[in-house]
C-alpha positions as CSV (number, residue, x, y, z in Angstrom):
1,X,-10.9,63.7,23.5
2,X,-9.2,60.3,23.6
3,X,-11.2,57.2,24.2
4,X,-10.6,55.2,27.4
5,X,-10.3,51.4,27.9
6,X,-11.7,50.4,31.3
7,X,-11.6,46.9,32.9
8,X,-13.6,46.2,36.1
9,X,-14.1,43.1,38.1
10,X,-17.7,41.8,38.5
11,X,-19.3,39.4,40.9
12,X,-20.5,37.1,38.1
13,X,-19.0,33.6,38.3
14,X,-18.8,32.9,34.5
15,X,-18.1,36.5,33.3
16,X,-16.0,38.0,36.0
17,X,-14.8,41.1,34.0
18,X,-16.5,44.0,32.4
19,X,-14.5,45.6,29.5
20,X,-15.7,49.0,28.3
21,X,-14.5,51.6,25.8
22,X,-15.8,55.2,26.5
23,X,-15.2,58.6,24.9
24,X,-16.3,62.0,26.0
25,X,-19.0,60.5,28.2
26,X,-20.3,58.2,25.5
27,X,-20.2,54.4,25.9
28,X,-18.8,53.0,22.7
29,X,-18.7,49.3,23.7
30,X,-19.2,47.2,26.8
31,X,-18.8,43.4,27.1
32,X,-18.8,40.9,29.9
33,X,-15.7,38.8,29.4
34,X,-14.2,35.6,30.9
35,X,-10.7,37.2,31.1
36,X,-9.3,40.7,31.5
37,X,-6.6,39.9,28.9
38,X,-6.7,36.5,27.1
39,X,-3.3,34.7,27.0
40,X,-1.5,33.1,24.1
41,X,-3.6,30.8,22.0
42,X,-6.8,31.9,23.8
43,X,-9.9,33.7,22.7
44,X,-12.6,34.2,25.3
45,X,-16.3,34.3,24.7
46,X,-18.0,37.6,25.6
47,X,-21.6,38.8,26.1
48,X,-22.4,42.3,24.9
49,X,-23.7,44.5,27.7
50,X,-27.2,45.8,26.9
51,X,-27.9,47.4,30.2
52,X,-25.8,48.4,33.2
53,X,-27.4,48.2,36.7
54,X,-26.3,51.4,38.5
55,X,-26.2,49.5,41.7
56,X,-24.0,46.7,40.5
57,X,-20.7,46.4,42.5
58,X,-17.8,46.8,40.1
59,X,-14.1,46.8,41.2
60,X,-11.7,48.9,39.0
61,X,-8.8,46.8,37.6
62,X,-7.2,49.1,35.0
63,X,-7.9,52.2,32.9
64,X,-5.8,53.0,29.7
65,X,-6.0,55.5,26.9
66,X,-7.1,54.1,23.5
67,X,-4.6,55.0,20.8
68,X,-6.7,53.7,17.9
69,X,-10.0,52.0,17.2
70,X,-10.6,50.5,13.7
71,X,-12.1,47.7,11.7
72,X,-10.5,44.8,9.8
73,X,-13.2,42.6,8.2
74,X,-15.6,41.4,10.9
75,X,-13.2,42.5,13.7
76,X,-13.1,45.6,15.8
77,X,-9.4,46.3,16.4
78,X,-8.1,48.2,19.5
79,X,-4.7,49.6,20.1
80,X,-4.0,50.8,23.7
81,X,-1.5,53.5,24.6
82,X,1.0,51.4,26.5
83,X,4.3,49.6,25.7
84,X,3.1,46.0,26.2
85,X,-0.2,44.1,26.0
86,X,-1.6,46.9,23.8
87,X,-3.2,45.2,20.7
88,X,-6.4,43.2,20.8
89,X,-9.6,42.7,18.8
90,X,-13.2,41.7,19.2
91,X,-14.2,39.1,16.6
92,X,-17.9,39.0,15.7
93,X,-19.5,35.9,14.2
94,X,-23.0,35.6,12.8
95,X,-24.9,32.6,14.0
96,X,-28.4,31.3,13.0
97,X,-30.6,30.2,15.8
98,X,-31.8,26.5,15.6
99,X,-35.1,27.4,17.4
100,X,-36.5,30.3,15.3
101,X,-34.0,30.8,12.4
102,X,-33.0,34.3,13.6
103,X,-29.4,35.6,13.1
104,X,-27.5,36.6,16.2
105,X,-23.9,37.7,17.1
106,X,-21.3,35.9,19.0
107,X,-18.3,38.0,20.3
108,X,-14.8,36.7,21.0
109,X,-12.1,38.7,22.7
110,X,-8.6,38.0,21.3
111,X,-5.2,39.6,21.9
112,X,-2.2,39.8,19.6
113,X,-0.4,36.9,21.3
114,X,-3.5,34.9,21.1
115,X,-3.9,35.5,17.4
116,X,-0.3,34.6,16.6
117,X,-0.6,31.3,18.5
118,X,-4.1,30.4,17.1
119,X,-4.3,27.8,14.3
120,X,-6.2,30.3,12.1
121,X,-3.3,32.9,12.1
122,X,-2.6,32.3,8.3
123,X,-6.3,32.7,7.3
124,X,-7.0,35.7,5.1
125,X,-9.7,38.1,5.9
126,X,-11.3,38.0,2.5
127,X,-11.4,34.3,1.5
128,X,-11.6,33.3,-2.2
129,X,-15.2,32.1,-1.7
130,X,-16.2,35.6,-0.9
131,X,-14.4,37.1,-3.8
132,X,-15.7,34.5,-6.3
133,X,-19.3,35.6,-5.6
134,X,-18.6,39.2,-6.5
135,X,-18.9,40.4,-10.1
136,X,-16.8,43.4,-11.1
137,X,-17.7,46.5,-13.1
138,X,-14.6,48.5,-14.0
139,X,-14.6,51.9,-15.6
140,X,-11.6,52.8,-17.7
141,X,-10.7,56.4,-18.4
142,X,-11.4,57.4,-22.0
143,X,-7.8,58.9,-22.2
144,X,-6.2,55.5,-21.8
145,X,-4.8,54.6,-25.3
146,X,-3.7,51.0,-24.5
147,X,-5.7,50.0,-21.4
148,X,-5.2,47.1,-19.1
149,X,-7.4,44.0,-19.7
150,X,-9.9,42.6,-17.2
151,X,-11.4,39.6,-19.1
152,X,-13.7,38.5,-16.2
153,X,-15.1,41.9,-15.5
154,X,-17.6,44.2,-17.2
155,X,-15.5,47.0,-18.6
156,X,-16.9,50.4,-19.5
157,X,-15.2,53.6,-20.7
158,X,-15.8,57.3,-19.8
159,X,-13.8,60.3,-18.5
160,X,-12.9,59.7,-14.9
161,X,-12.6,62.6,-12.4
162,X,-9.5,61.0,-10.9
163,X,-7.3,58.0,-11.7
164,X,-7.2,55.8,-14.8
165,X,-9.3,52.8,-13.6
166,X,-12.3,52.8,-11.2
167,X,-14.2,50.0,-9.6
168,X,-17.9,50.8,-9.7
169,X,-21.0,49.5,-8.0
170,X,-24.5,50.9,-8.6
171,X,-23.1,54.1,-9.8
172,X,-20.7,54.5,-6.8
173,X,-16.9,54.5,-7.0
174,X,-15.5,51.8,-4.6
175,X,-11.8,52.1,-5.6
176,X,-9.5,53.9,-8.0
177,X,-6.1,53.1,-9.4
178,X,-3.7,55.6,-11.1
179,X,-1.4,53.9,-13.6
180,X,2.1,55.2,-14.2
181,X,4.7,54.0,-16.6
182,X,8.4,54.6,-16.0
183,X,8.6,57.6,-18.4
184,X,5.2,58.9,-17.4
185,X,6.3,59.1,-13.7
186,X,9.6,60.6,-14.6
187,X,7.8,63.3,-16.5
188,X,5.5,64.0,-13.6
189,X,8.4,64.3,-11.2
190,X,9.5,67.3,-13.3
191,X,6.3,69.1,-12.2
192,X,6.2,67.8,-8.6
193,X,3.7,70.4,-7.3
194,X,1.1,69.4,-9.9
195,X,1.7,65.7,-9.1
196,X,1.1,66.4,-5.4
197,X,-2.3,68.0,-6.3
198,X,-3.2,65.0,-8.4
199,X,-2.3,62.5,-5.7
200,X,-4.1,64.6,-3.0
201,X,-7.3,64.4,-5.1
202,X,-6.8,60.6,-5.5
203,X,-6.1,60.2,-1.8
204,X,-9.3,62.0,-0.9
205,X,-11.3,59.2,-2.6
206,X,-10.5,56.8,0.2
207,X,-9.7,53.5,-1.4
208,X,-7.1,54.3,-4.0
209,X,-3.6,53.4,-5.1
210,X,-0.8,54.4,-7.6
211,X,0.6,51.4,-9.6
212,X,3.9,51.8,-11.4
213,X,4.9,49.6,-14.3
214,X,8.5,49.5,-13.2
215,X,10.8,48.5,-10.4
216,X,11.9,50.9,-7.7
217,X,15.5,50.2,-8.7
218,X,14.8,51.4,-12.3
219,X,14.5,55.0,-10.9
220,X,17.9,54.7,-9.2
221,X,19.7,53.5,-12.3
222,X,21.8,56.3,-13.9
223,X,21.7,54.5,-17.3
224,X,17.9,54.5,-17.3
225,X,17.7,58.1,-16.1
226,X,19.9,59.1,-19.0
227,X,21.1,62.2,-17.1
228,X,17.6,63.7,-16.7
229,X,17.8,63.6,-12.9
230,X,20.4,62.5,-10.3
231,X,19.4,59.2,-8.7
232,X,19.6,60.8,-5.2
233,X,17.1,63.4,-6.1
234,X,14.7,60.8,-7.5
235,X,15.0,58.7,-4.3
236,X,14.1,61.8,-2.2
237,X,11.2,62.7,-4.4
238,X,9.7,59.2,-4.4
239,X,10.0,59.1,-0.6
240,X,8.3,62.5,-0.5
241,X,5.3,61.2,-2.4
242,X,4.7,58.5,0.3
243,X,5.5,60.9,3.2
244,X,3.0,63.5,2.1
245,X,0.3,61.1,1.0
246,X,0.3,58.6,3.8
247,X,-3.1,56.9,2.9
248,X,-2.2,56.4,-0.7
249,X,-0.2,53.1,-1.5
250,X,2.5,53.5,-4.2
251,X,3.1,50.0,-5.7
252,X,6.2,49.3,-7.9
253,X,4.7,46.3,-9.8
254,X,7.7,45.7,-12.1
255,X,6.1,45.7,-15.5
256,X,2.8,46.3,-17.4
257,X,1.6,42.7,-17.0
258,X,2.2,42.5,-13.3
259,X,0.7,46.0,-12.7
260,X,-2.5,44.8,-14.6
261,X,-2.6,41.7,-12.4
262,X,-2.1,43.6,-9.2
263,X,-4.9,46.0,-10.1
264,X,-7.3,43.1,-10.8
265,X,-6.6,41.6,-7.4
266,X,-6.9,44.9,-5.7
267,X,-10.3,45.6,-7.2
268,X,-11.5,42.0,-6.4
269,X,-10.4,42.5,-2.8
270,X,-12.1,45.9,-2.5
271,X,-15.4,44.5,-3.9
272,X,-15.2,41.5,-1.5
273,X,-14.6,43.9,1.4
274,X,-17.7,45.9,0.4
275,X,-19.7,42.7,0.2
276,X,-18.4,41.3,3.6
277,X,-21.0,41.7,6.4
278,X,-20.3,44.4,8.9
279,X,-22.0,43.2,12.1
280,X,-23.7,45.4,14.6
281,X,-20.9,45.5,17.2
282,X,-18.4,46.9,14.8
283,X,-20.8,49.2,13.0
284,X,-22.3,50.7,16.1
285,X,-19.0,51.1,18.0
286,X,-17.3,52.9,15.1
287,X,-20.3,55.1,14.5
288,X,-19.9,56.6,18.0
289,X,-16.1,56.9,17.8
290,X,-14.4,60.1,16.9
291,X,-10.7,59.5,15.9
292,X,-8.2,61.9,17.4
293,X,-6.5,64.2,14.9
294,X,-3.0,63.1,14.2
295,X,-0.1,65.5,14.4
296,X,2.0,65.8,11.2
297,X,5.4,64.1,11.2
298,X,8.4,66.2,12.2
299,X,9.9,66.4,8.8
300,X,6.6,67.4,7.3
301,X,6.2,70.1,9.9
302,X,9.6,71.6,9.0
303,X,8.8,71.4,5.3
304,X,5.5,73.1,5.7
305,X,7.1,75.9,7.9
306,X,9.6,76.6,5.1
307,X,7.2,76.4,2.2
308,X,4.8,78.8,4.0
309,X,7.5,81.5,3.6
310,X,7.2,81.5,-0.2
311,X,8.2,84.8,-1.7
312,X,10.3,85.9,1.3
313,X,13.9,85.8,2.4
314,X,14.7,84.6,5.9
315,X,17.6,83.7,8.2
316,X,18.0,80.3,9.8
317,X,17.5,81.8,13.3
318,X,14.1,83.2,12.2
319,X,13.0,79.8,11.0
320,X,14.3,78.0,14.1
321,X,12.4,80.5,16.3
322,X,9.1,79.2,14.9
323,X,10.2,75.6,15.5
324,X,11.4,75.9,19.1
325,X,10.7,72.2,19.9
326,X,12.6,70.9,16.9
327,X,16.4,70.1,17.0
328,X,18.4,72.5,14.9
329,X,20.2,69.7,13.1
330,X,16.8,68.4,11.8
331,X,15.9,71.8,10.4
332,X,19.3,72.2,8.7
333,X,18.9,68.7,7.2
334,X,15.5,69.5,5.7
335,X,16.8,72.9,4.4
336,X,19.7,71.0,2.7
337,X,17.3,68.5,1.1
338,X,15.0,71.3,-0.2
339,X,18.1,73.2,-1.5
340,X,19.2,70.1,-3.4
341,X,15.7,69.7,-4.9
342,X,15.8,73.3,-6.1
343,X,12.8,74.2,-3.8
344,X,14.8,76.9,-1.9
345,X,17.7,79.1,-2.9
346,X,20.6,80.3,-0.7
347,X,22.5,83.6,-0.8
348,X,25.3,84.9,1.4
349,X,27.6,83.0,3.8
350,X,27.9,82.6,7.6
351,X,25.7,84.9,9.6
352,X,24.7,86.7,6.4
353,X,23.1,83.6,4.9
354,X,19.5,84.1,3.7
355,X,17.1,81.4,2.3
356,X,14.6,82.2,-0.4
357,X,11.5,80.2,-1.3
358,X,10.2,81.0,-4.8
359,X,6.6,82.2,-4.8
Protein backbone atom coordinates (compact mmCIF):
# COMPACT_ATOMS: atom_id res chain seq x y z
CA UNK A 1 0.00 0.00 0.00
CA UNK A 2 1.42 3.43 -0.90
CA UNK A 3 2.36 5.96 1.75
CA UNK A 4 0.38 9.20 1.99
CA UNK A 5 1.62 12.77 2.53
CA UNK A 6 -0.88 14.83 4.54
CA UNK A 7 -0.74 18.54 5.37
CA UNK A 8 -3.12 20.02 7.95
CA UNK A 9 -3.49 23.51 9.36
CA UNK A 10 -3.18 23.89 13.14
CA UNK A 11 -4.12 26.66 15.54
CA UNK A 12 -0.52 27.15 16.74
CA UNK A 13 0.83 30.63 15.94
CA UNK A 14 4.48 29.64 15.43
CA UNK A 15 3.95 26.20 13.82
CA UNK A 16 0.71 26.56 11.85
CA UNK A 17 1.08 23.33 9.81
CA UNK A 18 1.22 19.63 10.60
CA UNK A 19 2.99 17.51 7.97
CA UNK A 20 2.59 13.75 8.30
CA UNK A 21 3.52 10.65 6.29
CA UNK A 22 1.39 7.55 6.89
CA UNK A 23 1.26 4.08 5.38
CA UNK A 24 -1.29 1.34 5.96
CA UNK A 25 -2.47 2.90 9.22
CA UNK A 26 1.10 3.44 10.54
CA UNK A 27 2.42 6.92 11.24
CA UNK A 28 5.90 7.09 9.68
CA UNK A 29 6.66 10.74 10.43
CA UNK A 30 4.89 13.79 11.77
CA UNK A 31 6.32 17.28 12.26
CA UNK A 32 4.96 20.71 13.11
CA UNK A 33 6.23 23.11 10.45
CA UNK A 34 6.26 26.86 9.86
CA UNK A 35 5.24 26.41 6.21
CA UNK A 36 3.26 23.88 4.19
CA UNK A 37 5.84 24.06 1.39
CA UNK A 38 8.99 26.24 1.82
CA UNK A 39 9.75 28.63 -1.02
CA UNK A 40 13.03 29.18 -2.96
CA UNK A 41 16.02 29.74 -0.70
CA UNK A 42 14.06 28.80 2.41
CA UNK A 43 14.37 26.01 4.93
CA UNK A 44 11.89 26.00 7.79
CA UNK A 45 12.52 24.76 11.30
CA UNK A 46 10.28 21.90 12.44
CA UNK A 47 9.38 20.20 15.68
CA UNK A 48 8.95 16.43 15.67
CA UNK A 49 5.51 15.45 16.88
CA UNK A 50 5.77 13.15 19.88
CA UNK A 51 2.08 12.99 20.72
CA UNK A 52 -1.11 13.98 18.92
CA UNK A 53 -4.04 15.19 21.01
CA UNK A 54 -7.15 13.47 19.56
CA UNK A 55 -9.19 16.59 20.30
CA UNK A 56 -6.86 19.02 18.52
CA UNK A 57 -8.66 20.92 15.73
CA UNK A 58 -6.90 20.24 12.41
CA UNK A 59 -8.00 21.61 9.04
CA UNK A 60 -7.06 19.47 5.98
CA UNK A 61 -4.94 21.30 3.40
CA UNK A 62 -3.78 18.57 1.01
CA UNK A 63 -3.23 14.84 0.73
CA UNK A 64 -0.88 13.30 -1.86
CA UNK A 65 0.47 9.83 -2.57
CA UNK A 66 4.18 9.34 -1.76
CA UNK A 67 6.08 7.95 -4.76
CA UNK A 68 9.36 7.33 -2.89
CA UNK A 69 10.91 7.68 0.53
CA UNK A 70 14.67 7.34 1.00
CA UNK A 71 17.84 8.52 2.68
CA UNK A 72 20.74 10.66 1.47
CA UNK A 73 23.26 11.14 4.27
CA UNK A 74 21.51 12.86 7.19
CA UNK A 75 18.44 13.67 5.10
CA UNK A 76 15.13 11.92 4.67
CA UNK A 77 14.17 12.44 1.01
CA UNK A 78 10.55 12.46 -0.17
CA UNK A 79 9.14 12.34 -3.71
CA UNK A 80 5.42 13.04 -4.09
CA UNK A 81 3.26 11.63 -6.87
CA UNK A 82 2.41 14.90 -8.64
CA UNK A 83 3.88 16.87 -11.58
CA UNK A 84 5.10 19.97 -9.67
CA UNK A 85 6.26 20.69 -6.10
CA UNK A 86 7.05 17.03 -5.65
CA UNK A 87 10.58 16.78 -4.16
CA UNK A 88 11.51 17.74 -0.61
CA UNK A 89 13.65 16.57 2.29
CA UNK A 90 13.93 16.73 6.05
CA UNK A 91 17.46 17.58 7.14
CA UNK A 92 18.41 16.41 10.64
CA UNK A 93 21.23 18.09 12.57
CA UNK A 94 22.72 16.85 15.85
CA UNK A 95 23.17 19.56 18.46
CA UNK A 96 24.74 19.43 21.94
CA UNK A 97 22.82 21.08 24.74
CA UNK A 98 24.73 23.82 26.57
CA UNK A 99 22.85 23.05 29.78
CA UNK A 100 23.42 19.32 30.26
CA UNK A 101 25.68 18.24 27.33
CA UNK A 102 23.04 15.93 25.84
CA UNK A 103 22.71 15.48 22.09
CA UNK A 104 19.39 16.38 20.47
CA UNK A 105 18.03 16.68 16.92
CA UNK A 106 17.02 19.74 14.97
CA UNK A 107 14.85 19.19 11.89
CA UNK A 108 14.64 21.45 8.83
CA UNK A 109 12.07 21.10 6.04
CA UNK A 110 13.50 21.97 2.59
CA UNK A 111 12.15 21.70 -0.95
CA UNK A 112 14.00 21.19 -4.24
CA UNK A 113 13.71 24.88 -5.18
CA UNK A 114 14.98 25.82 -1.73
CA UNK A 115 18.00 23.53 -2.04
CA UNK A 116 18.92 24.92 -5.47
CA UNK A 117 18.76 28.50 -4.19
CA UNK A 118 20.57 27.87 -0.90
CA UNK A 119 24.25 28.80 -0.58
CA UNK A 120 25.15 25.23 0.45
CA UNK A 121 23.87 23.70 -2.82
CA UNK A 122 27.42 22.71 -3.91
CA UNK A 123 28.35 21.10 -0.59
CA UNK A 124 28.99 17.34 -0.86
CA UNK A 125 27.21 14.93 1.47
CA UNK A 126 30.40 13.13 2.54
CA UNK A 127 32.97 15.89 3.21
CA UNK A 128 36.73 15.15 3.06
CA UNK A 129 36.98 15.56 6.85
CA UNK A 130 34.66 12.57 7.29
CA UNK A 131 36.57 10.50 4.75
CA UNK A 132 39.96 11.35 6.26
CA UNK A 133 38.99 9.82 9.58
CA UNK A 134 38.14 6.45 8.03
CA UNK A 135 40.81 3.73 7.60
CA UNK A 136 40.17 1.24 4.80
CA UNK A 137 40.61 -2.52 4.76
CA UNK A 138 40.43 -3.89 1.21
CA UNK A 139 40.24 -7.56 0.34
CA UNK A 140 41.65 -8.53 -3.07
CA UNK A 141 40.53 -11.73 -4.75
CA UNK A 142 43.30 -14.32 -4.80
CA UNK A 143 42.71 -14.83 -8.53
CA UNK A 144 43.88 -11.29 -9.40
CA UNK A 145 47.31 -11.68 -11.06
CA UNK A 146 48.18 -7.97 -11.28
CA UNK A 147 45.94 -6.29 -8.71
CA UNK A 148 45.26 -2.61 -8.33
CA UNK A 149 47.21 -0.75 -5.65
CA UNK A 150 45.77 0.94 -2.56
CA UNK A 151 48.84 2.40 -0.77
CA UNK A 152 46.85 4.10 2.03
CA UNK A 153 44.75 1.05 2.89
CA UNK A 154 45.30 -2.29 4.59
CA UNK A 155 45.24 -4.82 1.75
CA UNK A 156 44.52 -8.52 2.32
CA UNK A 157 44.06 -11.41 -0.13
CA UNK A 158 41.63 -14.31 -0.19
CA UNK A 159 39.06 -15.90 -2.47
CA UNK A 160 36.02 -13.63 -2.77
CA UNK A 161 32.50 -14.97 -3.29
CA UNK A 162 31.74 -12.13 -5.72
CA UNK A 163 33.77 -9.36 -7.34
CA UNK A 164 37.51 -8.76 -7.44
CA UNK A 165 37.86 -6.16 -4.66
CA UNK A 166 35.86 -5.81 -1.44
CA UNK A 167 35.77 -3.14 1.24
CA UNK A 168 35.69 -4.81 4.66
CA UNK A 169 34.84 -3.67 8.17
CA UNK A 170 34.87 -5.99 11.19
CA UNK A 171 34.44 -9.00 8.94
CA UNK A 172 31.50 -7.43 7.06
CA UNK A 173 31.54 -6.60 3.35
CA UNK A 174 30.58 -2.96 2.81
CA UNK A 175 31.18 -2.67 -0.95
CA UNK A 176 32.37 -4.78 -3.87
CA UNK A 177 33.91 -3.90 -7.25
CA UNK A 178 34.14 -6.17 -10.28
CA UNK A 179 37.07 -5.26 -12.52
CA UNK A 180 36.89 -5.77 -16.28
CA UNK A 181 39.53 -5.12 -18.93
CA UNK A 182 38.55 -4.50 -22.56
CA UNK A 183 39.34 -8.08 -23.68
CA UNK A 184 37.93 -9.57 -20.49
CA UNK A 185 34.52 -7.93 -21.03
CA UNK A 186 34.45 -8.81 -24.73
CA UNK A 187 35.02 -12.44 -23.80
CA UNK A 188 32.22 -12.29 -21.21
CA UNK A 189 29.82 -10.87 -23.78
CA UNK A 190 30.28 -14.09 -25.74
CA UNK A 191 28.65 -15.92 -22.80
CA UNK A 192 26.09 -13.27 -21.96
CA UNK A 193 23.82 -15.56 -19.90
CA UNK A 194 26.67 -16.48 -17.55
CA UNK A 195 27.60 -12.79 -17.27
CA UNK A 196 24.03 -11.93 -16.25
CA UNK A 197 24.21 -14.50 -13.45
CA UNK A 198 27.52 -13.03 -12.29
CA UNK A 199 26.16 -9.49 -12.27
CA UNK A 200 22.94 -10.55 -10.54
CA UNK A 201 25.02 -12.06 -7.73
CA UNK A 202 27.06 -8.86 -7.55
CA UNK A 203 23.92 -6.68 -7.54
CA UNK A 204 22.44 -8.66 -4.64
CA UNK A 205 25.26 -7.46 -2.39
CA UNK A 206 23.79 -3.94 -2.37
CA UNK A 207 26.75 -1.58 -2.68
CA UNK A 208 28.60 -2.83 -5.77
CA UNK A 209 29.89 -1.62 -9.13
CA UNK A 210 31.48 -2.87 -12.35
CA UNK A 211 34.55 -0.84 -13.40
CA UNK A 212 35.87 -1.20 -16.95
CA UNK A 213 39.44 -0.29 -17.90
CA UNK A 214 38.36 1.14 -21.26
CA UNK A 215 36.23 3.86 -22.84
CA UNK A 216 32.70 3.17 -24.04
CA UNK A 217 33.80 4.24 -27.53
CA UNK A 218 36.40 1.44 -27.60
CA UNK A 219 33.55 -1.11 -27.76
CA UNK A 220 32.06 0.63 -30.81
CA UNK A 221 35.34 0.83 -32.76
CA UNK A 222 35.38 -1.81 -35.55
CA UNK A 223 39.22 -1.73 -35.58
CA UNK A 224 39.40 -2.70 -31.90
CA UNK A 225 36.67 -5.31 -32.23
CA UNK A 226 38.65 -6.93 -35.06
CA UNK A 227 35.55 -8.52 -36.55
CA UNK A 228 34.63 -10.44 -33.38
CA UNK A 229 31.28 -8.69 -32.96
CA UNK A 230 29.39 -5.99 -34.91
CA UNK A 231 29.50 -2.64 -33.03
CA UNK A 232 25.68 -2.43 -33.10
CA UNK A 233 25.41 -5.78 -31.31
CA UNK A 234 27.93 -4.69 -28.64
CA UNK A 235 26.02 -1.43 -28.10
CA UNK A 236 22.76 -3.33 -27.55
CA UNK A 237 24.43 -5.83 -25.24
CA UNK A 238 26.07 -3.18 -23.07
CA UNK A 239 22.74 -1.38 -22.82
CA UNK A 240 21.11 -4.65 -21.77
CA UNK A 241 23.57 -5.04 -18.90
CA UNK A 242 22.41 -1.75 -17.41
CA UNK A 243 18.74 -2.33 -18.22
CA UNK A 244 18.62 -5.72 -16.48
CA UNK A 245 20.80 -4.71 -13.51
CA UNK A 246 19.41 -1.31 -12.59
CA UNK A 247 21.07 -1.09 -9.16
CA UNK A 248 24.54 -1.96 -10.46
CA UNK A 249 26.62 0.98 -11.80
CA UNK A 250 28.75 0.18 -14.87
CA UNK A 251 31.67 2.65 -15.02
CA UNK A 252 33.80 3.10 -18.15
CA UNK A 253 36.88 4.50 -16.40
CA UNK A 254 39.10 4.75 -19.51
CA UNK A 255 42.22 2.84 -18.47
CA UNK A 256 43.75 0.80 -15.65
CA UNK A 257 45.10 3.78 -13.70
CA UNK A 258 41.82 5.69 -13.72
CA UNK A 259 39.83 2.54 -12.87
CA UNK A 260 42.11 2.00 -9.85
CA UNK A 261 41.63 5.63 -8.76
CA UNK A 262 37.84 5.42 -9.17
CA UNK A 263 37.68 2.27 -7.07
CA UNK A 264 39.75 3.87 -4.28
CA UNK A 265 37.43 6.91 -4.17
CA UNK A 266 34.34 4.67 -4.29
CA UNK A 267 35.54 2.61 -1.33
CA UNK A 268 36.44 5.77 0.62
CA UNK A 269 32.97 7.19 0.02
CA UNK A 270 31.29 3.90 1.04
CA UNK A 271 33.32 3.79 4.25
CA UNK A 272 32.46 7.43 5.01
CA UNK A 273 28.79 6.75 4.36
CA UNK A 274 28.90 3.87 6.83
CA UNK A 275 30.60 6.09 9.42
CA UNK A 276 28.16 9.00 8.93
CA UNK A 277 25.64 9.30 11.77
CA UNK A 278 22.11 8.22 10.90
CA UNK A 279 19.92 10.25 13.24
CA UNK A 280 16.69 9.02 14.79
CA UNK A 281 14.26 10.76 12.43
CA UNK A 282 15.70 9.06 9.34
CA UNK A 283 16.30 5.67 10.95
CA UNK A 284 12.90 5.41 12.63
CA UNK A 285 10.94 6.62 9.60
CA UNK A 286 12.59 4.23 7.13
CA UNK A 287 12.31 1.32 9.59
CA UNK A 288 8.51 1.65 9.42
CA UNK A 289 8.35 2.24 5.66
CA UNK A 290 7.58 -0.55 3.17
CA UNK A 291 8.59 0.43 -0.40
CA UNK A 292 6.11 -0.38 -3.14
CA UNK A 293 7.25 -3.08 -5.57
CA UNK A 294 8.23 -1.53 -8.88
CA UNK A 295 6.82 -2.82 -12.13
CA UNK A 296 9.48 -3.96 -14.63
CA UNK A 297 10.14 -1.72 -17.62
CA UNK A 298 8.14 -2.28 -20.79
CA UNK A 299 11.05 -3.65 -22.83
CA UNK A 300 12.09 -5.94 -19.99
CA UNK A 301 8.52 -7.26 -19.75
CA UNK A 302 8.52 -8.11 -23.46
CA UNK A 303 11.94 -9.79 -23.25
CA UNK A 304 10.86 -11.87 -20.27
CA UNK A 305 7.66 -12.94 -22.04
CA UNK A 306 9.72 -14.13 -25.03
CA UNK A 307 12.51 -15.85 -23.07
CA UNK A 308 9.90 -17.73 -20.99
CA UNK A 309 8.88 -19.51 -24.23
CA UNK A 310 12.25 -21.29 -24.42
CA UNK A 311 12.04 -24.60 -26.29
CA UNK A 312 8.81 -23.71 -28.10
CA UNK A 313 7.75 -22.24 -31.42
CA UNK A 314 5.13 -19.51 -31.47
CA UNK A 315 3.43 -17.06 -33.79
CA UNK A 316 3.53 -13.31 -33.25
CA UNK A 317 -0.22 -13.22 -32.55
CA UNK A 318 0.23 -15.73 -29.70
CA UNK A 319 2.90 -13.54 -28.11
CA UNK A 320 0.87 -10.33 -28.56
CA UNK A 321 -2.17 -12.00 -26.96
CA UNK A 322 -0.23 -12.31 -23.70
CA UNK A 323 0.85 -8.64 -23.89
CA UNK A 324 -2.49 -7.00 -24.69
CA UNK A 325 -1.54 -3.64 -23.14
CA UNK A 326 1.71 -3.36 -25.14
CA UNK A 327 1.81 -1.72 -28.62
CA UNK A 328 2.54 -4.27 -31.34
CA UNK A 329 5.35 -2.16 -32.82
CA UNK A 330 7.24 -2.37 -29.47
CA UNK A 331 6.89 -6.16 -29.46
CA UNK A 332 8.14 -6.39 -33.06
CA UNK A 333 11.11 -4.15 -32.22
CA UNK A 334 12.18 -6.33 -29.27
CA UNK A 335 11.78 -9.49 -31.38
CA UNK A 336 14.00 -7.93 -34.06
CA UNK A 337 16.67 -7.06 -31.46
CA UNK A 338 16.64 -10.57 -30.00
CA UNK A 339 16.84 -12.02 -33.52
CA UNK A 340 19.88 -9.83 -34.31
CA UNK A 341 21.50 -10.97 -31.05
CA UNK A 342 20.95 -14.62 -31.96
CA UNK A 343 18.64 -15.15 -28.99
CA UNK A 344 15.63 -16.18 -31.13
CA UNK A 345 15.33 -17.83 -34.56
CA UNK A 346 12.74 -17.24 -37.27
CA UNK A 347 11.24 -19.64 -39.80
CA UNK A 348 8.62 -19.12 -42.48
CA UNK A 349 7.24 -15.94 -44.00
CA UNK A 350 4.09 -13.86 -43.66
CA UNK A 351 1.33 -15.50 -41.62
CA UNK A 352 3.36 -18.70 -41.46
CA UNK A 353 6.21 -17.04 -39.55
CA UNK A 354 7.20 -18.87 -36.39
CA UNK A 355 9.67 -17.72 -33.71
CA UNK A 356 11.86 -20.18 -31.82
CA UNK A 357 13.65 -19.61 -28.51
CA UNK A 358 16.46 -22.14 -27.93
CA UNK A 359 16.06 -24.05 -24.67
